[in-house]
Steps between C-alpha positions, in 0.01 A plus 500: 500500500635838397524802725241776477515876543517580872676175598829521686778409257690187608851574620793354309877511470646390168839527332533728201707441187814596699413270793409800719198426718204733452233503768153651467517610865813704431314686224206594726425871493497515120273327248633194319388356167542121494506358148491119494594340167553140382850486353798714410580504128148393392346718232199644679683548828788675330257732322316587820814565702658705220184715488527539876869598460409757233220651711666462839491876572119482529555292813823639643385861459203408720736348762410139413762229523470240225589133562462222243470144637534162328595147596823524297834453680708813569753413228230505231366826637841665487550395138145617414548836672830558322366390160194726518646796689241472776561748781262371767569196723409152375425279796543123504218294653693188403535324837292402678350492154230762446427561869443873457297458181285246687444746788374756250281252311725541197639148451418235243556176691487273192756705306711590805511870411370837601211630294466851363375682807545857620449645846545859615576503872446835670735661750321327790535154348148453368407395150377806305474324162485133407493334159555135409498415131426169332798311357609646170318832550722804470427764764371844418711730717259793494323353804824508697554864407146592606553325834824691557327828415226406748752476784558874481129581494 
């Protein structure tokens, strides 16, 4: 079951592409956009994350931290980040496999991967926006931008 707006976002600590641990608790006080995606280097995921890279200022100018999360190992994430010039952290939910994705209701048990899901967590740690897409569906990022704009309202 996926999280809904108003739910408290599950805490996590995951390594990024450089093996540095990122904790949601440590980011409290600022909004965080969590972008779950299936696999590094896959066509749709690459397109989505490159669009996010190209439009990152929409989020950072609003004080939002962006974190992308997959079940890929850190070594794959580092190569992916370098290959695509991504400037936001890529977090590895590799082991225990998919634990964070499961906590957010964003895990495909049969395929062993995160699904395309997006959550905006407000400064107090509550879900302000939640979207879980069906496998194969590319996300429309305008909803994320509207949710970020709504934080300031």
